[in-house]
N, C-alpha and C positions, 0 to 999 in steps of 0.2 A: 767749469760746469754751470756756474751761475750765468755766464754770458750766453751759453747755448740755450738755457731756459728762457732768458730774456728775449733772445732772438725769436724763439718759437712763439712766445706770447705776442711779440710785435707783429709777426706774420699772421697769427690767428686773428688779431684785432683788425689788421688790414683787410683780411679776407671777409670778415664780418661786415666791415664798412662798405666794401665793394658790393656785397650781396644786398645790403640795405639800400645802397644807392641805386642798384639795378631795379629792385622792387619799387622804389619810389619813382624811378623814371618810367617804368611800365605803367604805374598807376596814373602818373601825370599825363602820359600820352593817351591812355585810355580815357581819362577824365576830359581832357581837351578835345578828343575826338568826339566823345558823346555830346559835349557842350556845343560842338559845331554842327551836329546833326539837325537837319531842318525837318521837323515833325509838325504836321498840321494838327492843331488842337481841335477837339470836338466842339462843334458849334450848336448842335441841337440835343446834346446829351442832357437828360433830365427834363426835356420838353417833348420830343418825339418818341423817346424811349428811356427806359430806366437808367438813372445815372449811377446807381450802386452796382459794382461789378458782380457781387454774389447774387443779388436779386435779378440782374439782367441775365446772367447765365441760367438761373432757374426758370426765368420767364421764357426764354427761348427753348429750353428743354421741354416745357409744357406745350409750347406751340408745336414742336416736332411730334410730341405724343399724339396730338390731335390732327396731324397732317394727313392729307390724302395719300393713300398707298402709292408706291412707285409703279410707274407704268412700264418699266423695263428699258434697259439700254443706258449707256453712259451719256448723259447730256453734254452737248458742246455749247449750247446756248440756252439762256433762260430769259423770260420776261417776268419781272416781279414789280409790285407796287412800292411806293416810297412814302406813304402817309405815316402818321403817328401809329405806333404799334397797336394801341387800343382799337384802331380802325382797320388797318390793313396788315397788321403783323401776321395774322393767321394765313392769309392768302400768300404773303411773301414766304412764310414757312412751308406752305404747300409746294411752292416752286422749288425752293432750295432743297427740300427733302428728296426731290427726285435725284439729286446728285450725291446724297448721303452714301458713304461707303466707297466712293471713287476717289482717286487721287489726281491732283492737278499741280503743275509746277507754278502756275500763276493764274489769276482771275482778272480779266479785263472788265471794268465796271463802266458802262456807258451811261452817264448821268444826263438828266434833263436840265437844260439851261434855264434857270429861273432868275439869274441876277446879272449876267454879263451881256455885253453888246455882241450880237451874233456876227461872225465874220466868215460864215460858211466853212467851218473847220472844226476840228476837235481840239479842245484845250487840255494840254498835259499839265501835270503838276511837277514843277522843278524842285524836288525835295527828296527826302529819304523815306517818308512814311506818313500814315494817318493814325491818329490816336483815338481810341475809344476807352470806355471804362474797363474793357477786357484786355487792354494792352495796346501795343503798337503793331500795325500791319505795315510791312516794309515794301517799298515800291521796287518793281523790277526795272532798274534803270537802263539795262541793256535793251529791253523792249521799247522803253521810252526813246532811247537814242535811235533805234531803227525806225520808229514811227516819225520822229522829228526830221528824218531825211527824206520824207515823202512830199517834197515840194512844200506848198503852203497849206496842205491838208491837215497838218498837226502843228500846233504852236504851243509853246510854254506860256501859261498865263495863270499865275497863282491866285490872282484876285478873283478869277472865275470860280475858284474852288473854296475860297475863304468862308463864304456864307451859304454855299450850296449844300442842301440837305439830301438831295436825291442819291448821292453816292455814299455819304456818311451812314445813312440808316441801313444800308445793305452790308456794311463791313462786319458788324457783330455776328451776323449769320455765317459769314465766310470764316470768321475767326473760330467759331464753334465747330464747323464742319471740316475746315482745311487749315489747321493751325500753322502748318509749315509753308503754305502757299504764299507767294508774293502777290501784290496787287498792281494793276495798271489803271488808275482812275482817269477817265477822260470825260470832260463835259462836252457834249455834242451841241455846238453852237451853230446849227444849220437850220435854214428855214425852207429849203427847196428840196424836191425829190432828187434833182440832179446832184446836188451837193452831198446828200446822204448816200447816194449810190457810189459816188467817188470815194468818200471816206470809208464806206464799207468794203469796197474793192481793195483799197490800199491796206486796210486792216487785215484782210484775208491774206494778202501777200506776206505780211510779217508773221502771221500765225501759222502758216503752212508748215506741216511736219513737226509742230510743237505740241506739248501737252497742256492745253488751255481750257478754260471755261470763260464764256463771254456772257455777262449779265446786263441786259438792258433794263434800266430803271424807269418805269412809267406808270402813272395812274391812268384811268380811263376817263369816262365822261365827268364833267364838272358841272354840278348844280342843277340838273333837272330833278323832277320828282322821282320817286322809287320806280314807278311803272315805266316812265320814259327811259330812265337809265337802263333798265333791263333790256329794252328794245335796242337802244343805241349801242350799248356795250356788246350785246350779242352780235350785232352787225359788224362791229369793229374787230372782235375776236375771230369771227368767221372769215373776215378779209385777211387777217394775219395768217390764218391757216392756209390760205392760198399760196403764201410765200411769193406773192407778186406785189412789188412795191407800188406800182401804179394803182393797182386795185386798193391797196391799203391807204394810199394818199387820198384818192378820190372818195373812198368810203368815209374817211375821217372828216373831210370837208363837207360831205353830204350830211353827216350826223349833226354838224354844227348848225344846221338849218332848223332843227327841231326845237321845241319849246325849252327855253332857259338853258340850252347847252352852250356853255362858253367854249368848250373844247371837247372833242371826242377822245383825245388822248394827249395829255400834256407832253408826253415823251414820244410823239410820233416819229421824230427825227432819230433818236436812239433805236427805236424799233426798226426803222427802215435800214439803218446802218447794220444792225444785227442780222436782219433777213438777207441783205446783200452778202454779208460775210458767210452766213450759213449756206447760201446757195453756192458760193464759190468754193467752199470747203466740203461740199457733198454731205452736209448734215441737214437732210431735208425730210426727216421723219418728225413731223410736228404734232404735238398733242396739247390741247387745251386741258389744263390740269384742274383749275377751279375758278370760280367767279363769285363775287359778292359786291354789294355796294354798302356805303356807310349807313343806309337806312336799315340794313340787316343787323347792324351792331347794337349792342346793349345800350350804348350811350348815343346812338344815332337818331336822327329824325327822318321821316319818310318824305317830307315835302321839299327837301333840298339835299341832294346826296352827291357823293363822288364814287365812281366805280373802280373796282380793283380786279385784275385778272392775273393768273399765273399760266405761263406757256413754256413748254420745253421743246428743244430741238436736238435730235440724236442723229448719229451718222447713218447714212443709207439713202436709198432712192426715195423720191417723194412719196409720202404717205401721210394721211392726216387722220386725227382722231378728235372729233369735236363733240363727243357724247356728253361731256360735262356741261354743255350749253342746253341740253334738253331739260329746261326748267319745268317743274310740274305746274299745272294750271290752277289748282285749288279745288278742294272737295270738303264737304261737311263730314265725311266719314273718317273717324279717328280710329285707326286700327290699334290692336293690342301692341304692336311694335312701335307705333307712334306714341302711345301713352307711356310706354317704357322709356322711350327716348326723351320725352318731355320731362319726366320725373328725374332722370339722370342729369339732364341739362340744367334743371332748376337747382339741384343739389351741387353740381359741379360749378355752377356760376357763383353760388355763395361761397363755397369752399376755396375756389381759386382766387376769388377777390380778397378773401380774408387772409389767406396764406401768402399770396404772391402779388396781389394787386392786379391780377390778370382778369380781363373781361373776356369771357369765353364767347366765341363766335357761334351763334345758332346756325345750324345747317338746314337747308331746305331739301330734304331727301324724299319727300312725298307730297302729294297734292294737299293734304290737310295742313301740313306745316307751313306752307306758303300762303294759305288762305288768310285774308285779313279778318281777324276775329278777336273779340274781347275775352279776357280771362282773369281769374283771381288765383293767387297763390296763398295758401294758408299754412302757417307753421304752428305746430304744437310741440310741447315739451312735457313728456310724462302725462299726457292727457290734458294739459292746460294750454290755452291759446298763447302763442308767443309772437304772433304777427300775422296780419292779413291785409293785403292791399290788392286792388284790381284795377283794370283798365277796361271800360265798357265800350268805348268807341271802336268801330270796325275800320280802323285806319292803319293797322300795323299787322304784318304777318304773325300768325299764331306763335311760332317758335320764338320770335323776337319778343312778343308780348309776354310770354311765360318767363323768359330770362330776365326781362326788365322788372316784372312784378316780383320775381324771386328776390332780387336785390332790394327792391322797395320794402317788401315784407320783412326782410332781415334787418334793414338799416334805417328805414324811414317811417315806420309806423310809430307815431308820436306817443302812442299809449304805452310803449315799452322802450327800454334802453336797447341799443344796437346789439345784435347777436355777437358773441365772442367765439374765438377759436375752440375753446373748451366745450362749448355747447353743441357744436356741429353734430357730434356722434349721437346726441340725445334728441335731435330734432326729427320730427316726422312731417313729411310734406304732402299736401293735398292740392290738386289742381282742379279748378272749375272752369271749363270752357263754355262760354256763354252763347246762347242764340240771340238774334236781334231782339231789341226791346220793342214792345207794343204797348201803346197807351190803352188803358181800359176805363170803363165808365165810372167804376167805384169799387169800394172794398169787397162787395159781394162777388165780384168777378175774379177775386184772388183765390187760388186753390192751394191750401197748405200742403207742403210736400212735393208739389209740382212746380210752383212759381217762385222765382225770386222777385223781390218787390223794391221799386224805387218810388219814394214819395217826394213831392216838391210843394213848398208852400212859402210864400213871402220871402223868396230869395234863399230859403234854406232847403237842404235835401239830405237824404240818407238812403242807404241800400242794405238789404239783407239778401244773402244767397238762399236758394231754395232749401238747403239742408239745415239752415239755422233754426227755424221754428220746430221741426221735428226733433232735432237734437236737444233743444231746451224744453220740449214738452209743452209748447205754447199753443193756445188756440189762435184763431185768426185775429180776434180782438186783442189778445195779449201781444201777439207779434206786432200789430199796428201801434200799440201803445209804446212798446220798446223802440220801434222804428222812429216814432215821433220824438222820443227822448234823445235818441241818437242824433237826430237832426237839430236838437236844441229847441224843440217845441214842447208844448204841454202835452201830457199823455193822451188827451182826448182831441187833439188838434186835427186828427184824421177825419173827424166827423163832418167837417165843412170846408169848402173852398180849397181843396187839395187836388193835385194831379197825381195819378197813379200809373206806373208803367210796370209791366211784368216781363219776365224772360225765364227761360229754362237753362239748365246747365248739365253738361256731361261731366260727372265728378269721378275722379279716380285718385288713389293715394298709395303711398308706399306700404302702409300697414295692411292693406288688403291684397298684397301681391305675394 
């Protein structure tokens, strides 16, 4: 009896050991396999886009909330920009949002070549995936293999990918929208129209009858001023909408002849590869989705900008929609709808920056919003001033001026500590849109309640908005005394050797709505 019990115990222990050995073997095989995986580490995380996974996810969600509505149809191709998210993230989101709700087995990303020696080919990545803060996106190695068999048109070159940002910055959008899709990252290292056409044709052969999305990563004009960029970029996007690569190539070269235009599109090669593939795959319904340049952004400057555009290509016969390029020309009339938008923009700019670090993109949806005009944004909290900063020069579109001044009033008015998250709900916003300043002969030309006033003397200056004196109950003399003190002058300094400038303001606020 004891022998039987002993044998059973020995068999049981043996079985347990076998199970433990099996589990250990599986673990080791899995561990060794994972260790051998070749994953490209992020290169511009924390620079071009948020490096924290949770913040990055929320950031992209907000960009999608503000995205241009879908124009209909399942996109097969997209053109999106690849600058830092504070500059081009919203336009990229506009483009990717067109594909929201659709499923794809894999996404081909045609990157602009910024670092590698061009060999008139597409550089594939010989590895298993790309990593971002949101996780790993795995490469469709079967598609890579098919492409690598297309003569010398596609070559493996991991060095071309190691420091290339144009592909990496698109992947978080793909991970958010298509978490199960694989990727096919290709750096397009071509400089000629002929090479781009050949690469695009070969790509189309591999994609035929598959469930794909192709994304061409490209910014538009580099370094002209705001107005020149609007002209050059509109010409480039209009050329793209023809879906004729010769027209695209010639238009891009022509644009580079304009003032300070280094390039009309840094990714003209990926764009032409995409257009060729879309033509071959009968995806010829092209729509310009949105456009902006960095001068439109809250942190941008208008004297030296980069352009960004989003374009979609859907299945079907050739048809184009370029209505997004009908930019307004500018008007002094600020409608009720525009006022409502500007107030919401100012509040959203402060709130999004505080909560997510997001810089909201001002949209130019009417003539008055694109007109270059000065403005002040005033913040009050329970009736008390909480911040007020303005920009008087007429060198920036009104919508951008308001967004910039909203941030400045909230965080850069040195009379107050920066606004906190808890205060947002208690803030009331007022916007003053300024007319051009005019120099007047002296104090007697200033009308209280109508005129804002700027005083200059001995290198010092200060300004009051038109509504300040009436709100404080000041006479003209009292207003001038306080204005002098604000400028660091003696109260009676206005009586001699001063220059005076007046302006009017269109004032509107949340509390009066």
